[in-house]
C-alpha positions as CSV (number, residue, x, y, z in Angstrom):
1,M,0.0,0.0,0.0
2,K,1.5,3.3,-1.1
3,T,1.8,6.0,1.5
4,T,0.5,9.5,0.6
5,V,3.3,11.9,0.3
6,D,3.1,15.2,2.2
7,P,2.6,17.9,-0.4
8,R,5.2,20.0,1.4
9,L,7.8,17.3,1.1
10,Q,6.8,16.8,-2.6
11,R,7.4,20.5,-3.2
12,L,10.7,20.5,-1.3
13,L,12.3,17.4,-2.7
14,G,9.9,15.5,-4.9
15,E,10.0,17.6,-8.1
16,P,11.1,15.9,-11.3
17,A,14.0,18.3,-11.6
18,L,15.4,16.9,-8.3
19,A,15.2,13.2,-9.4
20,A,19.0,13.0,-10.0
21,L,19.6,14.5,-6.5
22,R,17.3,12.0,-4.9
23,Q,19.1,9.1,-6.6
24,R,22.4,10.3,-5.4
25,L,21.1,10.5,-1.8
26,R,19.5,7.0,-2.1
27,R,22.7,5.5,-3.3
28,R,24.5,6.8,-0.2
29,F,22.0,5.0,2.0
30,E,22.0,1.8,-0.2
31,L,25.8,1.5,0.1
32,A,25.9,2.3,3.8
33,D,26.3,-0.4,6.4
34,A,23.1,-0.7,8.4
35,E,25.1,-0.7,11.7
36,H,27.0,2.4,10.7
37,S,24.6,4.9,9.0
38,P,26.3,7.9,7.4
39,S,26.6,10.8,9.8
40,S,27.1,13.3,7.0
41,I,26.9,13.3,3.2
42,Q,29.1,15.5,0.9
43,L,27.5,16.5,-2.3
44,N,29.4,18.1,-5.2
45,N,28.5,19.4,-8.6
46,L,25.0,20.5,-7.6
47,D,23.0,22.6,-10.0
48,S,21.1,25.7,-8.8
49,A,17.8,23.9,-8.3
50,E,19.4,21.1,-6.3
51,Y,21.3,23.5,-4.1
52,S,18.2,25.6,-3.5
53,A,16.2,22.6,-2.4
54,L,18.8,21.5,0.0
55,C,19.0,24.9,1.5
56,Q,15.3,24.8,2.2
57,L,15.6,21.4,3.8
58,T,18.5,22.4,6.0
59,G,17.4,25.9,6.8
60,R,20.5,27.4,5.3
61,P,20.5,30.8,3.5
62,S,20.3,30.3,-0.3
63,R,23.4,31.4,-2.1
64,I,25.3,30.5,-5.2
65,A,27.3,27.3,-4.6
66,R,28.1,23.9,-6.1
67,S,28.6,21.7,-3.0
68,M,27.1,21.1,0.4
69,T,27.8,18.8,3.4
70,L,24.6,17.5,4.9
71,D,24.5,16.8,8.7
72,I,22.2,13.7,8.6
73,A,21.2,13.9,12.3
74,D,20.4,17.6,12.1
75,L,18.4,17.1,8.9
76,D,16.5,14.2,10.3
77,A,15.6,16.3,13.3
78,R,14.4,19.1,11.1
79,L,12.2,16.8,9.0
80,R,10.7,15.3,12.1
81,A,10.0,18.7,13.7
82,A,8.3,19.9,10.5
83,G,6.2,16.7,10.4
84,L,7.5,15.9,6.9
85,A,9.2,12.5,7.6
86,D,10.9,10.6,10.3
87,S,14.3,11.0,8.6
88,L,15.9,11.9,5.3
89,Q,16.0,8.2,4.4
90,N,12.3,7.9,5.3
91,A,11.6,11.0,3.1
92,L,13.3,9.5,0.2
93,E,11.4,6.2,0.6
94,H,8.1,8.2,0.7
95,L,9.0,9.8,-2.6
96,D,10.5,7.0,-4.6
97,G,10.0,3.7,-2.7
98,P,11.9,1.5,-0.3
99,I,15.7,1.8,-0.1
100,V,17.4,-1.6,-0.1
101,A,20.5,-1.7,2.1
102,K,22.7,-3.4,-0.5
103,A,25.9,-3.2,1.6
104,S,24.1,-5.0,4.5
105,L,22.7,-7.6,2.1
106,R,26.1,-8.2,0.7
107,K,27.6,-8.6,4.2
108,E,24.8,-11.0,5.1
109,L,25.2,-13.0,1.9
110,S,29.0,-13.2,2.5
111,A,28.4,-14.5,5.9
112,Q,26.0,-17.2,4.5
113,W,28.6,-18.3,1.9
114,A,31.3,-18.5,4.7
115,A,29.0,-20.5,6.9
116,L,28.2,-22.8,4.0
117,T,31.9,-23.5,3.2
118,R,32.7,-24.1,6.8
119,S,29.8,-26.5,7.4
120,A,30.4,-28.3,4.1
121,S,34.1,-28.7,4.7
122,A,33.5,-30.2,8.1
123,A,30.9,-32.7,6.8
124,S,32.6,-33.6,3.5
125,G,35.2,-36.2,2.5
126,P,38.9,-35.2,2.2
127,L,38.8,-34.3,-1.5
128,L,36.0,-31.8,-1.3
129,S,37.1,-30.5,2.1
130,S,40.6,-29.7,0.8
131,W,39.0,-28.0,-2.2
132,L,36.8,-25.8,-0.1
133,Q,39.8,-24.6,1.9
134,D,41.3,-23.3,-1.3
135,T,38.8,-20.4,-1.3
136,A,40.5,-18.5,-4.1
137,T,39.6,-21.4,-6.4
138,S,36.5,-22.9,-4.9
139,L,34.4,-19.9,-3.8
140,P,34.2,-18.0,-7.1
141,L,33.3,-21.2,-9.0
142,L,30.8,-22.2,-6.3
143,K,29.1,-18.8,-6.4
144,R,28.9,-18.9,-10.2
145,L,27.5,-22.4,-10.4
146,G,25.3,-22.3,-7.3
147,R,24.0,-18.7,-7.6
148,D,22.8,-18.8,-4.0
149,P,24.0,-20.6,-0.8
150,T,21.0,-22.9,-0.7
151,H,21.5,-24.3,-4.3
152,A,25.3,-24.3,-3.8
153,G,24.9,-26.5,-0.7
154,Q,22.9,-29.0,-2.8
155,L,25.7,-29.0,-5.5
156,L,28.3,-29.6,-2.8
157,T,26.4,-32.5,-1.4
158,A,26.2,-34.1,-4.8
159,A,29.9,-33.4,-5.6
160,D,31.0,-35.0,-2.4
161,R,29.1,-38.2,-3.2
162,V,31.0,-38.4,-6.5
163,L,34.4,-37.4,-5.0
164,C,34.1,-40.0,-2.3
165,R,34.1,-42.6,-5.1
166,L,37.4,-41.3,-6.6
167,P,39.8,-42.5,-7.8
168,A,37.8,-45.2,-9.5
169,E,39.2,-48.2,-11.4
170,G,38.0,-47.8,-15.0
171,L,34.4,-46.9,-14.1
172,P,32.3,-45.3,-17.0
173,R,31.3,-41.8,-16.2
174,S,27.6,-42.4,-16.9
175,Q,27.7,-45.3,-14.5
176,L,29.4,-43.2,-11.8
177,A,26.7,-40.5,-12.3
178,A,23.9,-42.9,-12.2
179,E,25.1,-44.7,-9.0
180,T,25.9,-41.5,-7.1
181,L,23.4,-39.0,-8.4
182,G,20.6,-41.1,-9.9
183,D,21.1,-39.5,-13.4
184,A,23.4,-41.0,-16.0
185,H,24.0,-37.5,-17.5
186,A,24.6,-35.6,-14.3
187,L,28.4,-35.6,-14.9
188,D,28.3,-34.7,-18.5
189,A,30.5,-31.8,-19.7
190,G,29.1,-28.4,-18.5
191,R,26.9,-29.8,-15.7
192,P,27.5,-28.0,-12.4
193,V,28.4,-31.0,-10.3
194,A,30.9,-32.2,-13.0
195,S,32.6,-28.8,-12.9
196,L,32.9,-28.9,-9.1
197,V,34.2,-32.5,-9.2
198,L,36.8,-31.7,-11.9
199,S,38.0,-28.6,-10.1
200,A,38.5,-30.6,-6.8
201,W,40.3,-33.4,-8.6
202,R,42.6,-30.9,-10.4
203,L,43.5,-29.4,-7.0
204,R,44.4,-32.9,-5.7
205,E,46.6,-33.4,-8.7
206,R,48.4,-30.0,-8.2
207,T,48.9,-30.8,-4.5
208,K,50.3,-34.2,-5.3
209,A,52.6,-32.8,-8.0
210,A,53.9,-30.2,-5.5
211,L,54.6,-32.9,-3.0
212,D,56.5,-34.8,-5.7
213,D,58.4,-31.7,-6.6
214,K,56.8,-31.6,-10.1
215,A,55.2,-28.6,-11.7
216,T,52.2,-29.8,-13.7
217,G,49.8,-26.8,-13.9
218,Q,46.5,-27.9,-15.4
219,S,44.1,-25.5,-17.0
220,N,40.5,-25.9,-18.0
221,D,40.1,-24.5,-21.4
222,G,36.7,-26.1,-22.0
223,N,38.1,-28.6,-24.4
224,E,36.2,-31.9,-24.1
225,E,39.4,-33.9,-24.8
226,R,41.2,-32.3,-21.8
227,L,38.2,-32.9,-19.6
228,R,38.2,-36.5,-20.7
229,E,41.9,-36.8,-19.8
230,V,41.2,-35.4,-16.3
231,W,38.4,-37.9,-15.8
232,S,40.7,-40.6,-17.1
233,R,43.4,-39.8,-14.5
234,A,40.6,-40.2,-11.9
235,G,39.9,-43.6,-13.2
236,V,36.6,-42.5,-14.9
237,L,36.1,-43.4,-18.6
238,I,34.3,-41.3,-21.3
239,N,34.0,-42.9,-24.7
240,E,36.5,-45.4,-23.6
241,L,36.8,-47.1,-27.0
242,A,37.1,-43.9,-29.1
243,R,40.4,-43.1,-30.8
244,P,42.7,-45.8,-29.4
245,A,46.4,-45.1,-29.1
246,L,48.5,-46.6,-32.0
247,F,52.1,-47.7,-31.3
248,L,54.8,-50.1,-32.4
249,N,57.2,-52.2,-30.3
250,L,56.5,-50.7,-26.9
251,P,58.3,-53.0,-24.4
252,V,56.4,-54.3,-21.3
253,E,57.5,-56.6,-18.5
254,P,57.9,-60.2,-19.8
255,D,54.9,-61.7,-18.0
256,A,52.5,-58.9,-18.8
257,P,49.5,-59.9,-21.0
258,R,49.4,-58.1,-24.3
259,T,47.4,-58.1,-27.5
260,W,50.1,-57.1,-30.0
261,L,53.0,-58.8,-31.6
262,P,56.6,-57.5,-32.0
263,G,56.9,-55.7,-35.3
264,E,53.2,-55.2,-35.8
265,P,51.3,-52.0,-35.0
266,G,49.2,-52.3,-31.8
267,Y,46.2,-50.4,-30.4
268,L,45.3,-49.7,-26.8
269,S,42.0,-48.1,-25.9
270,L,41.4,-45.7,-23.1
271,R,39.6,-48.5,-21.4
272,Q,42.6,-50.8,-21.5
273,L,45.1,-48.1,-20.4
274,V,43.1,-47.0,-17.4
275,R,41.6,-50.3,-16.2
276,Q,44.8,-52.3,-16.4
277,P,47.8,-50.0,-16.7
278,Y,50.9,-51.7,-18.2
279,S,54.3,-51.7,-16.6
280,W,56.2,-50.2,-19.5
281,Q,59.9,-51.2,-19.6
282,V,61.2,-47.9,-20.9
283,D,63.2,-46.4,-18.1
284,G,66.2,-44.6,-19.7
285,R,65.0,-45.5,-23.2
286,N,64.1,-43.3,-26.1
287,V,60.5,-43.5,-27.3
288,Y,59.8,-41.8,-30.6
289,V,56.5,-40.1,-31.2
290,C,55.0,-39.2,-34.6
291,E,51.9,-37.3,-35.7
292,N,50.6,-39.6,-38.5
293,P,49.6,-43.2,-38.5
294,N,51.3,-43.8,-41.9
295,I,54.7,-43.4,-40.2
296,V,53.8,-46.3,-37.9
297,A,52.7,-48.4,-40.9
298,I,55.9,-47.6,-42.8
299,A,58.1,-48.4,-39.9
300,A,56.3,-51.7,-39.4
301,D,56.7,-52.6,-43.1
302,R,60.3,-51.6,-43.4
303,L,61.7,-52.4,-39.9
304,G,59.2,-54.6,-38.2
305,A,60.5,-55.8,-34.8
306,D,63.8,-54.0,-35.4
307,S,62.1,-50.6,-35.0
308,A,62.7,-48.5,-31.9
309,P,59.5,-47.9,-29.8
310,L,57.2,-45.6,-31.7
311,V,53.9,-44.0,-30.6
312,C,51.5,-42.0,-32.8
313,T,49.5,-39.0,-31.6
314,D,47.1,-39.2,-34.6
315,G,46.9,-35.5,-34.8
316,M,46.3,-33.6,-31.5
317,P,46.5,-36.3,-28.8
318,A,43.1,-37.5,-27.5
319,A,42.5,-39.1,-24.1
320,A,44.0,-42.5,-25.0
321,Q,47.1,-41.0,-26.5
322,R,47.6,-38.6,-23.6
323,I,47.3,-41.3,-21.0
324,L,49.7,-43.5,-22.9
325,L,52.3,-40.7,-23.1
326,D,51.7,-39.9,-19.4
327,Q,52.4,-43.5,-18.6
328,L,55.6,-43.7,-20.7
329,S,56.9,-40.4,-19.4
330,S,56.3,-41.5,-15.8
331,A,58.0,-44.8,-16.5
332,G,61.2,-42.9,-17.4
333,A,61.1,-42.8,-21.2
334,Q,62.6,-39.8,-23.0
335,L,60.2,-38.8,-25.8
336,Y,61.3,-37.5,-29.2
337,Y,58.7,-35.9,-31.4
338,H,58.2,-35.3,-35.1
339,G,55.2,-34.0,-36.9
340,D,54.0,-32.3,-40.1
341,Y,55.7,-29.1,-41.2
342,D,52.4,-27.1,-41.3
343,W,50.9,-24.8,-38.7
344,P,48.6,-27.3,-37.1
345,G,51.6,-29.6,-36.9
346,I,53.6,-27.0,-35.1
347,G,50.8,-26.4,-32.7
348,I,50.7,-30.1,-31.9
349,G,54.4,-30.1,-31.5
350,N,54.3,-27.2,-29.0
351,H,51.7,-29.2,-27.0
352,V,53.8,-32.4,-27.0
353,M,57.0,-30.6,-26.1
354,R,55.4,-28.6,-23.4
355,T,53.3,-31.3,-21.8
356,W,55.8,-34.2,-21.9
357,Q,59.1,-32.4,-22.1
358,A,59.7,-34.1,-25.5
359,I,62.8,-33.4,-27.5
360,P,62.4,-32.4,-31.2
361,W,63.1,-35.4,-33.6
362,R,64.5,-34.0,-36.8
363,F,61.9,-31.2,-36.4
364,G,63.9,-28.0,-36.6
365,C,64.6,-25.2,-39.0
366,N,67.6,-27.0,-40.7
367,D,65.6,-30.2,-41.0
368,Y,62.8,-28.3,-42.7
369,L,65.1,-26.5,-45.2
370,E,66.8,-29.8,-46.0
371,A,63.4,-31.4,-46.7
372,M,62.6,-28.3,-48.9
373,R,65.6,-29.0,-51.1
374,V,64.2,-32.3,-52.3
375,A,60.5,-31.4,-52.1
376,P,58.6,-31.3,-55.5
377,T,58.0,-27.8,-56.8
378,R,54.4,-26.6,-56.1
379,P,52.4,-23.5,-55.3
380,R,52.6,-21.9,-51.9
381,D,50.2,-23.7,-49.5
382,L,51.1,-22.2,-46.1
383,D,49.5,-19.1,-44.7
384,T,51.9,-16.4,-43.6
385,F,52.6,-15.5,-39.9
386,G,51.9,-18.9,-38.5
387,I,52.7,-20.4,-35.1
388,E,56.1,-20.1,-33.5
389,A,57.8,-23.4,-32.6
390,L,58.7,-23.4,-28.9
391,W,61.8,-25.5,-29.6
392,D,63.2,-23.6,-32.6
393,K,62.7,-19.8,-32.9
394,E,63.9,-19.8,-36.5
395,L,61.5,-22.4,-37.8
396,R,58.4,-20.2,-38.2
397,A,60.4,-17.6,-40.2
398,A,61.8,-20.4,-42.5
399,M,58.3,-21.8,-43.1
400,D,56.9,-18.3,-43.7
401,N,59.6,-17.6,-46.2
402,Q,59.3,-20.9,-48.1
403,G,55.5,-21.1,-47.8
404,I,55.4,-24.9,-48.4
405,A,54.0,-27.5,-46.0
406,I,56.1,-30.7,-45.7
407,P,54.0,-33.8,-44.6
408,E,55.7,-36.1,-42.2
409,E,55.6,-39.0,-44.7
410,A,57.9,-37.0,-47.1
411,V,60.8,-37.4,-44.6
412,A,60.0,-41.0,-43.6
413,G,63.3,-42.2,-44.9
414,K,65.2,-40.0,-42.4
415,L,62.9,-41.0,-39.6
416,L,63.4,-44.7,-40.4
417,G,67.1,-44.3,-40.1
418,D,66.7,-43.2,-36.5
419,L,64.2,-45.9,-35.7
420,S,66.4,-48.7,-37.1
421,H,68.2,-50.7,-34.4
422,G,72.0,-50.7,-34.6
423,K,72.3,-47.2,-36.1
424,K,74.4,-44.7,-34.4
425,P,72.1,-42.3,-32.5
426,F,71.8,-38.9,-34.3
427,D,72.4,-35.6,-32.5
428,H,69.0,-34.6,-31.2
429,Q,70.1,-31.2,-30.0
């Protein structure tokens, strides 16, 4: 029910020309702490109508000026004595509606979020509890996904049920979601509970890496393959049979069961790599990594069982390829990488070098120029100003200048020479 405004108050402060002044005064009360109301308000850049109205409210003589300091207690007393309103805030509410104490609401809401994280941390399992203690990471994400403390509390309860099941041992994500949350799609990419679970698991990985004195910063760039890899490291499988990892002659311990023959290309699915990890016998050994499956086929045809261990990324590594390279690197292998001389190939190379500390395998500027000398003449097929190779600062300029992409298969002969057993190792540096 709207209160009738005293006509005198309407004339003094309610005119349309004073709307901007009333809004300025309302904001001061909105932003003030309810427990510490402002004792005075300084107003600058007043126009003549605003200054004149304030003079009438405060009983000051009217003169030409652009600023005024309002004594709130004195002004409140004047308004009460005149029977116009109980206070300046009350007068403003009569004219334009209730004033919401936003600062107080924010303070109250902040206290609710703090209480939620404290209670959830105390009642949760170790993974979620540790994540909640990292407030710089957890609180912004929780507020964004939960919107309000009540809904956020429900998300935390659900996330804790999932995290208490991790690490799993090759459990499909849909099964994990169904068993813990009653919805097979509750952990799909983009779902709030999935985002909380992945963030908590990444924190666990970063903490473990720090304890192991390893720097392995992970970032969430929204890429489904990267999310699939994080789930895989937690023992949870997504599309576990998609894009299996292709390799040749990877050595395992003698008694380990395997489905491939020496000299023949083999495949391992994400399901196999996660559910029954192999004990790779590669400590101190070189493992070569190529971009294209044809290189594996050529090596198998030409060298067979005499080829050095070879793994194919099949373009940008997917989950199975990433997990296999993780396992090989952790087992002590030194990875050497070669790919296509085109801009996507350089991007893949940057990723492999950075992620697994691989060494370039005949994949530098001089190698490119040598391949150009025997390449068939053809029109330019590389865009200019491509990607810089992290391992060779001169490679981009050479590729920009030549303008020709060199597929990996075009230099297969050189690569086979390095893969052939008995050859003197080339200088990788």
